[in-house]
Backbone atoms as SQL, in Angstrom:
CREATE TABLE atoms (id INTEGER PRIMARY KEY, chain TEXT, resi INTEGER, resn TEXT, atom TEXT, x REAL, y REAL, z REAL);
INSERT INTO atoms VALUES
  (1, 'A', 1, 'UNK', 'N', -168.487, 60.716, 22.826),
  (2, 'A', 1, 'UNK', 'CA', -167.993, 60.666, 24.186),
  (3, 'A', 1, 'UNK', 'C', -168.319, 61.993, 24.872),
  (4, 'A', 2, 'UNK', 'N', -168.952, 61.907, 26.014),
  (5, 'A', 2, 'UNK', 'CA', -169.337, 63.103, 26.743),
  (6, 'A', 2, 'UNK', 'C', -168.359, 63.347, 27.887),
  (7, 'A', 3, 'UNK', 'N', -167.910, 64.568, 28.000),
  (8, 'A', 3, 'UNK', 'CA', -166.986, 64.945, 29.064),
  (9, 'A', 3, 'UNK', 'C', -167.792, 65.505, 30.227),
  (10, 'A', 4, 'UNK', 'N', -167.601, 64.914, 31.405),
  (11, 'A', 4, 'UNK', 'CA', -168.303, 65.366, 32.605),
  (12, 'A', 4, 'UNK', 'C', -167.472, 66.470, 33.249),
  (13, 'A', 5, 'UNK', 'N', -168.049, 67.646, 33.449),
  (14, 'A', 5, 'UNK', 'CA', -167.271, 68.758, 34.019),
  (15, 'A', 5, 'UNK', 'C', -166.968, 68.540, 35.499),
  (16, 'A', 6, 'UNK', 'N', -165.910, 69.182, 35.947),
  (17, 'A', 6, 'UNK', 'CA', -165.536, 69.138, 37.352),
  (18, 'A', 6, 'UNK', 'C', -166.511, 70.010, 38.128),
  (19, 'A', 7, 'UNK', 'N', -167.013, 69.474, 39.244),
  (20, 'A', 7, 'UNK', 'CA', -167.973, 70.219, 40.041),
  (21, 'A', 7, 'UNK', 'C', -167.258, 71.020, 41.119),
  (22, 'A', 8, 'UNK', 'N', -167.792, 72.181, 41.393),
  (23, 'A', 8, 'UNK', 'CA', -167.224, 73.077, 42.385),
  (24, 'A', 8, 'UNK', 'C', -167.577, 72.588, 43.793),
  (25, 'A', 9, 'UNK', 'N', -166.603, 72.635, 44.708),
  (26, 'A', 9, 'UNK', 'CA', -166.828, 72.291, 46.104),
  (27, 'A', 9, 'UNK', 'C', -166.966, 73.600, 46.862),
  (28, 'A', 10, 'UNK', 'N', -168.120, 73.799, 47.499),
  (29, 'A', 10, 'UNK', 'CA', -168.403, 75.076, 48.140),
  (30, 'A', 10, 'UNK', 'C', -167.953, 75.148, 49.588),
  (31, 'A', 11, 'UNK', 'N', -167.952, 74.036, 50.306),
  (32, 'A', 11, 'UNK', 'CA', -167.607, 74.114, 51.722),
  (33, 'A', 11, 'UNK', 'C', -166.974, 72.808, 52.185),
  (34, 'A', 12, 'UNK', 'N', -166.538, 72.826, 53.425),
  (35, 'A', 12, 'UNK', 'CA', -165.930, 71.647, 54.023),
  (36, 'A', 12, 'UNK', 'C', -166.951, 70.519, 54.146),
  (37, 'A', 13, 'UNK', 'N', -168.197, 70.839, 54.384),
  (38, 'A', 13, 'UNK', 'CA', -169.215, 69.788, 54.509),
  (39, 'A', 13, 'UNK', 'C', -169.370, 69.025, 53.202),
  (40, 'A', 14, 'UNK', 'N', -169.157, 69.700, 52.070),
  (41, 'A', 14, 'UNK', 'CA', -169.190, 69.000, 50.790),
  (42, 'A', 14, 'UNK', 'C', -168.077, 67.955, 50.714),
  (43, 'A', 15, 'UNK', 'N', -166.898, 68.296, 51.256),
  (44, 'A', 15, 'UNK', 'CA', -165.800, 67.341, 51.287),
  (45, 'A', 15, 'UNK', 'C', -166.138, 66.144, 52.166),
  (46, 'A', 16, 'UNK', 'N', -166.772, 66.383, 53.310),
  (47, 'A', 16, 'UNK', 'CA', -167.176, 65.285, 54.179),
  (48, 'A', 16, 'UNK', 'C', -168.191, 64.386, 53.490),
  (49, 'A', 17, 'UNK', 'N', -169.116, 64.973, 52.739),
  (50, 'A', 17, 'UNK', 'CA', -170.092, 64.183, 52.011),
  (51, 'A', 17, 'UNK', 'C', -169.420, 63.327, 50.941),
  (52, 'A', 18, 'UNK', 'N', -168.415, 63.881, 50.264),
  (53, 'A', 18, 'UNK', 'CA', -167.682, 63.115, 49.264),
  (54, 'A', 18, 'UNK', 'C', -166.948, 61.956, 49.908),
  (55, 'A', 19, 'UNK', 'N', -166.367, 62.192, 51.076),
  (56, 'A', 19, 'UNK', 'CA', -165.647, 61.147, 51.781),
  (57, 'A', 19, 'UNK', 'C', -166.585, 60.025, 52.204),
  (58, 'A', 20, 'UNK', 'N', -167.776, 60.365, 52.670),
  (59, 'A', 20, 'UNK', 'CA', -168.733, 59.350, 53.102),
  (60, 'A', 20, 'UNK', 'C', -169.211, 58.510, 51.931),
  (61, 'A', 21, 'UNK', 'N', -169.426, 59.122, 50.783),
  (62, 'A', 21, 'UNK', 'CA', -169.912, 58.377, 49.630),
  (63, 'A', 21, 'UNK', 'C', -168.823, 57.516, 49.017),
  (64, 'A', 22, 'UNK', 'N', -167.558, 57.930, 49.138),
  (65, 'A', 22, 'UNK', 'CA', -166.483, 57.138, 48.548),
  (66, 'A', 22, 'UNK', 'C', -166.111, 55.939, 49.406),
  (67, 'A', 23, 'UNK', 'N', -166.474, 55.943, 50.680),
  (68, 'A', 23, 'UNK', 'CA', -166.114, 54.847, 51.571),
  (69, 'A', 23, 'UNK', 'C', -167.286, 53.929, 51.881),
  (70, 'A', 24, 'UNK', 'N', -168.211, 53.787, 50.991),
  (71, 'A', 24, 'UNK', 'CA', -169.338, 52.893, 51.239),
  (72, 'A', 24, 'UNK', 'C', -168.825, 51.472, 51.320),
  (73, 'A', 25, 'UNK', 'N', -169.309, 50.740, 52.301),
  (74, 'A', 25, 'UNK', 'CA', -168.870, 49.369, 52.510),
  (75, 'A', 25, 'UNK', 'C', -167.667, 49.260, 53.412),
  (76, 'A', 26, 'UNK', 'N', -166.875, 50.275, 53.495),
  (77, 'A', 26, 'UNK', 'CA', -165.691, 50.262, 54.351),
  (78, 'A', 26, 'UNK', 'C', -165.726, 51.465, 55.275),
  (79, 'A', 27, 'UNK', 'N', -166.861, 51.685, 55.903),
  (80, 'A', 27, 'UNK', 'CA', -167.034, 52.895, 56.701),
  (81, 'A', 27, 'UNK', 'C', -166.225, 52.872, 57.995),
  (82, 'A', 28, 'UNK', 'N', -165.875, 51.685, 58.513),
  (83, 'A', 28, 'UNK', 'CA', -165.144, 51.601, 59.769),
  (84, 'A', 28, 'UNK', 'C', -163.635, 51.640, 59.571),
  (85, 'A', 29, 'UNK', 'N', -163.167, 51.444, 58.360),
  (86, 'A', 29, 'UNK', 'CA', -161.731, 51.383, 58.148),
  (87, 'A', 29, 'UNK', 'C', -161.187, 52.751, 57.750),
  (88, 'A', 30, 'UNK', 'N', -159.911, 52.908, 57.963),
  (89, 'A', 30, 'UNK', 'CA', -159.214, 54.140, 57.629),
  (90, 'A', 30, 'UNK', 'C', -158.952, 54.138, 56.122),
  (91, 'A', 31, 'UNK', 'N', -159.168, 55.257, 55.430),
  (92, 'A', 31, 'UNK', 'CA', -158.920, 55.276, 53.984),
  (93, 'A', 31, 'UNK', 'C', -157.493, 54.883, 53.617),
  (94, 'A', 32, 'UNK', 'N', -156.531, 55.254, 54.459),
  (95, 'A', 32, 'UNK', 'CA', -155.141, 54.888, 54.196),
  (96, 'A', 32, 'UNK', 'C', -154.974, 53.378, 54.257),
  (97, 'A', 33, 'UNK', 'N', -155.666, 52.753, 55.197),
  (98, 'A', 33, 'UNK', 'CA', -155.609, 51.304, 55.338),
  (99, 'A', 33, 'UNK', 'C', -156.215, 50.619, 54.121),
  (100, 'A', 34, 'UNK', 'N', -157.341, 51.119, 53.650),
  (101, 'A', 34, 'UNK', 'CA', -157.961, 50.509, 52.475),
  (102, 'A', 34, 'UNK', 'C', -157.099, 50.709, 51.235),
  (103, 'A', 35, 'UNK', 'N', -156.364, 51.820, 51.183),
  (104, 'A', 35, 'UNK', 'CA', -155.466, 52.047, 50.053),
  (105, 'A', 35, 'UNK', 'C', -154.354, 51.000, 50.048),
  (106, 'A', 36, 'UNK', 'N', -153.807, 50.688, 51.211),
  (107, 'A', 36, 'UNK', 'CA', -152.780, 49.652, 51.302),
  (108, 'A', 36, 'UNK', 'C', -153.358, 48.282, 50.958),
  (109, 'A', 37, 'UNK', 'N', -154.549, 47.990, 51.462),
  (110, 'A', 37, 'UNK', 'CA', -155.176, 46.699, 51.157),
  (111, 'A', 37, 'UNK', 'C', -155.440, 46.557, 49.666),
  (112, 'A', 38, 'UNK', 'N', -155.877, 47.630, 49.027),
  (113, 'A', 38, 'UNK', 'CA', -156.107, 47.599, 47.583),
  (114, 'A', 38, 'UNK', 'C', -154.803, 47.386, 46.824),
  (115, 'A', 39, 'UNK', 'N', -153.736, 48.018, 47.295),
  (116, 'A', 39, 'UNK', 'CA', -152.440, 47.863, 46.635),
  (117, 'A', 39, 'UNK', 'C', -151.938, 46.424, 46.770),
  (118, 'A', 40, 'UNK', 'N', -152.134, 45.823, 47.934),
  (119, 'A', 40, 'UNK', 'CA', -151.713, 44.435, 48.136),
  (120, 'A', 40, 'UNK', 'C', -152.535, 43.496, 47.262),
  (121, 'A', 41, 'UNK', 'N', -153.837, 43.737, 47.192),
  (122, 'A', 41, 'UNK', 'CA', -154.699, 42.910, 46.334),
  (123, 'A', 41, 'UNK', 'C', -154.299, 43.067, 44.872),
  (124, 'A', 42, 'UNK', 'N', -153.923, 44.272, 44.475),
  (125, 'A', 42, 'UNK', 'CA', -153.495, 44.512, 43.097),
  (126, 'A', 42, 'UNK', 'C', -152.215, 43.741, 42.789),
  (127, 'A', 43, 'UNK', 'N', -151.286, 43.710, 43.737),
  (128, 'A', 43, 'UNK', 'CA', -150.046, 42.951, 43.548),
  (129, 'A', 43, 'UNK', 'C', -150.362, 41.469, 43.402),
  (130, 'A', 44, 'UNK', 'N', -151.239, 40.952, 44.245),
  (131, 'A', 44, 'UNK', 'CA', -151.600, 39.534, 44.161),
  (132, 'A', 44, 'UNK', 'C', -152.279, 39.203, 42.833),
  (133, 'A', 45, 'UNK', 'N', -153.182, 40.076, 42.400),
  (134, 'A', 45, 'UNK', 'CA', -153.918, 39.820, 41.158),
  (135, 'A', 45, 'UNK', 'C', -152.999, 39.883, 39.944),
  (136, 'A', 46, 'UNK', 'N', -152.129, 40.880, 39.893),
  (137, 'A', 46, 'UNK', 'CA', -151.242, 40.991, 38.737),
  (138, 'A', 46, 'UNK', 'C', -150.212, 39.870, 38.720),
  (139, 'A', 47, 'UNK', 'N', -149.758, 39.428, 39.891),
  (140, 'A', 47, 'UNK', 'CA', -148.830, 38.302, 39.953),
  (141, 'A', 47, 'UNK', 'C', -149.507, 37.019, 39.488),
  (142, 'A', 48, 'UNK', 'N', -150.743, 36.828, 39.893),
  (143, 'A', 48, 'UNK', 'CA', -151.496, 35.650, 39.458),
  (144, 'A', 48, 'UNK', 'C', -151.696, 35.667, 37.949),
  (145, 'A', 49, 'UNK', 'N', -152.034, 36.831, 37.406),
  (146, 'A', 49, 'UNK', 'CA', -152.217, 36.959, 35.958),
  (147, 'A', 49, 'UNK', 'C', -150.912, 36.674, 35.215),
  (148, 'A', 50, 'UNK', 'N', -149.803, 37.174, 35.740),
  (149, 'A', 50, 'UNK', 'CA', -148.498, 36.925, 35.126),
  (150, 'A', 50, 'UNK', 'C', -148.171, 35.434, 35.146),
  (151, 'A', 51, 'UNK', 'N', -148.442, 34.779, 36.264),
  (152, 'A', 51, 'UNK', 'CA', -148.182, 33.342, 36.370),
  (153, 'A', 51, 'UNK', 'C', -149.020, 32.564, 35.362),
  (154, 'A', 52, 'UNK', 'N', -150.278, 32.941, 35.196),
  (155, 'A', 52, 'UNK', 'CA', -151.134, 32.271, 34.216),
  (156, 'A', 52, 'UNK', 'C', -150.603, 32.461, 32.802),
  (157, 'A', 53, 'UNK', 'N', -150.178, 33.668, 32.478),
  (158, 'A', 53, 'UNK', 'CA', -149.646, 33.936, 31.138),
  (159, 'A', 53, 'UNK', 'C', -148.359, 33.149, 30.904),
  (160, 'A', 54, 'UNK', 'N', -147.494, 33.054, 31.924),
  (161, 'A', 54, 'UNK', 'CA', -146.264, 32.271, 31.791),
  (162, 'A', 54, 'UNK', 'C', -146.576, 30.793, 31.583),
  (163, 'A', 55, 'UNK', 'N', -147.556, 30.276, 32.333),
  (164, 'A', 55, 'UNK', 'CA', -147.936, 28.876, 32.175),
  (165, 'A', 55, 'UNK', 'C', -148.513, 28.597, 30.794),
  (166, 'A', 56, 'UNK', 'N', -149.328, 29.522, 30.298),
  (167, 'A', 56, 'UNK', 'CA', -149.887, 29.360, 28.951),
  (168, 'A', 56, 'UNK', 'C', -148.781, 29.331, 27.897),
  (169, 'A', 57, 'UNK', 'N', -147.802, 30.206, 28.052),
  (170, 'A', 57, 'UNK', 'CA', -146.711, 30.243, 27.091),
  (171, 'A', 57, 'UNK', 'C', -145.844, 28.992, 27.194),
  (172, 'A', 58, 'UNK', 'N', -145.574, 28.543, 28.409),
  (173, 'A', 58, 'UNK', 'CA', -144.722, 27.372, 28.608),
  (174, 'A', 58, 'UNK', 'C', -145.381, 26.091, 28.104),
  (175, 'A', 59, 'UNK', 'N', -146.697, 25.992, 28.211),
  (176, 'A', 59, 'UNK', 'CA', -147.397, 24.777, 27.769),
  (177, 'A', 59, 'UNK', 'C', -147.817, 24.849, 26.305),
  (178, 'A', 60, 'UNK', 'N', -147.570, 25.968, 25.658),
  (179, 'A', 60, 'UNK', 'CA', -147.897, 26.092, 24.249),
  (180, 'A', 60, 'UNK', 'C', -149.350, 26.423, 23.976),
  (181, 'A', 61, 'UNK', 'N', -150.082, 26.853, 24.975),
  (182, 'A', 61, 'UNK', 'CA', -151.488, 27.206, 24.784),
  (183, 'A', 61, 'UNK', 'C', -151.646, 28.551, 24.092),
  (184, 'A', 62, 'UNK', 'N', -150.614, 29.368, 24.126),
  (185, 'A', 62, 'UNK', 'CA', -150.669, 30.672, 23.474),
  (186, 'A', 62, 'UNK', 'C', -149.293, 31.021, 22.923),
  (187, 'A', 63, 'UNK', 'N', -149.290, 31.866, 21.928),
  (188, 'A', 63, 'UNK', 'CA', -148.028, 32.364, 21.404),
  (189, 'A', 63, 'UNK', 'C', -148.029, 33.889, 21.360),
  (190, 'A', 64, 'UNK', 'N', -148.912, 34.486, 22.155),
  (191, 'A', 64, 'UNK', 'CA', -149.019, 35.941, 22.225),
  (192, 'A', 64, 'UNK', 'C', -148.033, 36.490, 23.245),
  (193, 'A', 65, 'UNK', 'N', -146.878, 36.890, 22.771),
  (194, 'A', 65, 'UNK', 'CA', -145.865, 37.433, 23.677),
  (195, 'A', 65, 'UNK', 'C', -146.259, 38.803, 24.211),
  (196, 'A', 66, 'UNK', 'N', -147.099, 39.515, 23.477),
  (197, 'A', 66, 'UNK', 'CA', -147.484, 40.845, 23.942),
  (198, 'A', 66, 'UNK', 'C', -148.323, 40.759, 25.218),
  (199, 'A', 67, 'UNK', 'N', -149.161, 39.716, 25.368),
  (200, 'A', 67, 'UNK', 'CA', -149.934, 39.552, 26.610),
  (201, 'A', 67, 'UNK', 'C', -149.010, 39.281, 27.794),
  (202, 'A', 68, 'UNK', 'N', -147.974, 38.505, 27.557),
  (203, 'A', 68, 'UNK', 'CA', -146.999, 38.220, 28.613),
  (204, 'A', 68, 'UNK', 'C', -146.237, 39.483, 28.997),
  (205, 'A', 69, 'UNK', 'N', -145.866, 40.265, 28.015),
  (206, 'A', 69, 'UNK', 'CA', -145.140, 41.512, 28.282),
  (207, 'A', 69, 'UNK', 'C', -146.018, 42.487, 29.059),
  (208, 'A', 70, 'UNK', 'N', -147.283, 42.596, 28.673),
  (209, 'A', 70, 'UNK', 'CA', -148.206, 43.487, 29.376),
  (210, 'A', 70, 'UNK', 'C', -148.412, 43.025, 30.811),
  (211, 'A', 71, 'UNK', 'N', -148.619, 41.727, 31.004),
  (212, 'A', 71, 'UNK', 'CA', -148.813, 41.190, 32.358),
  (213, 'A', 71, 'UNK', 'C', -147.576, 41.402, 33.213),
  (214, 'A', 72, 'UNK', 'N', -146.400, 41.228, 32.626),
  (215, 'A', 72, 'UNK', 'CA', -145.147, 41.435, 33.363),
  (216, 'A', 72, 'UNK', 'C', -144.980, 42.889, 33.771),
  (217, 'A', 73, 'UNK', 'N', -145.304, 43.803, 32.871),
  (218, 'A', 73, 'UNK', 'CA', -145.188, 45.226, 33.176),
  (219, 'A', 73, 'UNK', 'C', -146.178, 45.645, 34.259),
  (220, 'A', 74, 'UNK', 'N', -147.404, 45.128, 34.173),
  (221, 'A', 74, 'UNK', 'CA', -148.398, 45.444, 35.199),
  (222, 'A', 74, 'UNK', 'C', -147.951, 44.928, 36.567),
  (223, 'A', 75, 'UNK', 'N', -147.408, 43.714, 36.604),
  (224, 'A', 75, 'UNK', 'CA', -146.947, 43.148, 37.871),
  (225, 'A', 75, 'UNK', 'C', -145.795, 43.966, 38.443),
  (226, 'A', 76, 'UNK', 'N', -144.879, 44.362, 37.595),
  (227, 'A', 76, 'UNK', 'CA', -143.743, 45.166, 38.044),
  (228, 'A', 76, 'UNK', 'C', -144.199, 46.512, 38.586),
  (229, 'A', 77, 'UNK', 'N', -145.100, 47.159, 37.862),
  (230, 'A', 77, 'UNK', 'CA', -145.583, 48.465, 38.306),
  (231, 'A', 77, 'UNK', 'C', -146.381, 48.376, 39.599),
  (232, 'A', 78, 'UNK', 'N', -147.167, 47.319, 39.775),
  (233, 'A', 78, 'UNK', 'CA', -147.948, 47.206, 41.004),
  (234, 'A', 78, 'UNK', 'C', -147.042, 46.966, 42.210),
  (235, 'A', 79, 'UNK', 'N', -145.967, 46.194, 42.032),
  (236, 'A', 79, 'UNK', 'CA', -145.011, 45.984, 43.126),
  (237, 'A', 79, 'UNK', 'C', -144.283, 47.285, 43.445),
  (238, 'A', 80, 'UNK', 'N', -143.882, 48.013, 42.414),
  (239, 'A', 80, 'UNK', 'CA', -143.204, 49.286, 42.640),
  (240, 'A', 80, 'UNK', 'C', -144.109, 50.281, 43.357),
  (241, 'A', 81, 'UNK', 'N', -145.382, 50.278, 43.002),
  (242, 'A', 81, 'UNK', 'CA', -146.339, 51.170, 43.666),
  (243, 'A', 81, 'UNK', 'C', -146.473, 50.810, 45.144),
  (244, 'A', 82, 'UNK', 'N', -146.573, 49.525, 45.450),
  (245, 'A', 82, 'UNK', 'CA', -146.687, 49.091, 46.839),
  (246, 'A', 82, 'UNK', 'C', -145.432, 49.458, 47.629),
  (247, 'A', 83, 'UNK', 'N', -144.275, 49.282, 47.040),
  (248, 'A', 83, 'UNK', 'CA', -143.022, 49.620, 47.715),
  (249, 'A', 83, 'UNK', 'C', -142.956, 51.126, 47.987),
  (250, 'A', 84, 'UNK', 'N', -143.375, 51.941, 47.026),
  (251, 'A', 84, 'UNK', 'CA', -143.356, 53.387, 47.231),
  (252, 'A', 84, 'UNK', 'C', -144.359, 53.817, 48.301),
  (253, 'A', 85, 'UNK', 'N', -145.522, 53.169, 48.334),
  (254, 'A', 85, 'UNK', 'CA', -146.490, 53.462, 49.402),
  (255, 'A', 85, 'UNK', 'C', -145.897, 53.140, 50.768),
  (256, 'A', 86, 'UNK', 'N', -145.233, 51.993, 50.856),
  (257, 'A', 86, 'UNK', 'CA', -144.598, 51.602, 52.112),
  (258, 'A', 86, 'UNK', 'C', -143.509, 52.588, 52.502),
  (259, 'A', 87, 'UNK', 'N', -142.694, 52.998, 51.537),
  (260, 'A', 87, 'UNK', 'CA', -141.618, 53.946, 51.829),
  (261, 'A', 87, 'UNK', 'C', -142.168, 55.280, 52.323),
  (262, 'A', 88, 'UNK', 'N', -143.212, 55.762, 51.682),
  (263, 'A', 88, 'UNK', 'CA', -143.803, 57.036, 52.099),
  (264, 'A', 88, 'UNK', 'C', -144.441, 56.922, 53.479),
  (265, 'A', 89, 'UNK', 'N', -145.059, 55.784, 53.762),
  (266, 'A', 89, 'UNK', 'CA', -145.655, 55.583, 55.086),
  (267, 'A', 89, 'UNK', 'C', -144.576, 55.551, 56.161),
  (268, 'A', 90, 'UNK', 'N', -143.478, 54.873, 55.891),
  (269, 'A', 90, 'UNK', 'CA', -142.381, 54.824, 56.865),
  (270, 'A', 90, 'UNK', 'C', -141.728, 56.193, 57.039),
  (271, 'A', 91, 'UNK', 'N', -141.577, 56.926, 55.952),
  (272, 'A', 91, 'UNK', 'CA', -141.026, 58.283, 56.058),
  (273, 'A', 91, 'UNK', 'C', -141.934, 59.174, 56.898),
  (274, 'A', 92, 'UNK', 'N', -143.227, 59.053, 56.691),
  (275, 'A', 92, 'UNK', 'CA', -144.179, 59.851, 57.475),
  (276, 'A', 92, 'UNK', 'C', -144.130, 59.464, 58.946),
  (277, 'A', 93, 'UNK', 'N', -144.080, 58.168, 59.216),
  (278, 'A', 93, 'UNK', 'CA', -143.999, 57.693, 60.603),
  (279, 'A', 93, 'UNK', 'C', -142.733, 58.214, 61.274),
  (280, 'A', 94, 'UNK', 'N', -141.605, 58.128, 60.576),
  (281, 'A', 94, 'UNK', 'CA', -140.350, 58.616, 61.144),
  (282, 'A', 94, 'UNK', 'C', -140.387, 60.113, 61.392),
  (283, 'A', 95, 'UNK', 'N', -141.023, 60.842, 60.501),
  (284, 'A', 95, 'UNK', 'CA', -141.140, 62.284, 60.677),
  (285, 'A', 95, 'UNK', 'C', -141.996, 62.617, 61.893),
  (286, 'A', 96, 'UNK', 'N', -143.072, 61.890, 62.077),
  (287, 'A', 96, 'UNK', 'CA', -143.938, 62.098, 63.249),
  (288, 'A', 96, 'UNK', 'C', -143.189, 61.756, 64.536),
  (289, 'A', 97, 'UNK', 'N', -142.395, 60.693, 64.510),
  (290, 'A', 97, 'UNK', 'CA', -141.650, 60.299, 65.706),
  (291, 'A', 97, 'UNK', 'C', -140.555, 61.315, 66.058),
  (292, 'A', 98, 'UNK', 'N', -140.066, 62.056, 65.095),
  (293, 'A', 98, 'UNK', 'CA', -139.037, 63.073, 65.357),
  (294, 'A', 98, 'UNK', 'C', -139.626, 64.368, 65.912),
  (295, 'A', 99, 'UNK', 'N', -140.936, 64.514, 65.858),
  (296, 'A', 99, 'UNK', 'CA', -141.549, 65.740, 66.351),
  (297, 'A', 99, 'UNK', 'C', -141.436, 65.803, 67.864),
  (298, 'A', 100, 'UNK', 'N', -141.130, 66.995, 68.351),
  (299, 'A', 100, 'UNK', 'CA', -141.094, 67.156, 69.808),
  (300, 'A', 100, 'UNK', 'C', -142.449, 67.655, 70.280),
  (301, 'A', 101, 'UNK', 'N', -142.836, 67.130, 71.419),
  (302, 'A', 101, 'UNK', 'CA', -144.170, 67.483, 71.951),
  (303, 'A', 101, 'UNK', 'C', -144.039, 68.570, 72.971);
């Protein structure tokens, strides 16, 4: 296994270049917006996976309880992450609204 070293950032333009390369395909959207969309998609995907695992267990297609436990934990964590993102966004919005101009 090869460890890739952290590269030094020399200037602000390097940061802009990193931002442009990380947003390929979503150049018109706000990174914060894409982060929320990714979190919502993650919640949907983990919930779907959990439902499939529950159906498999209920119909007797599998007896692997560890897969169900893992799927349940992933679904719980993804929902908690989305809720925390929402809470932080609302806290930030409220803080901005309290600022005097």
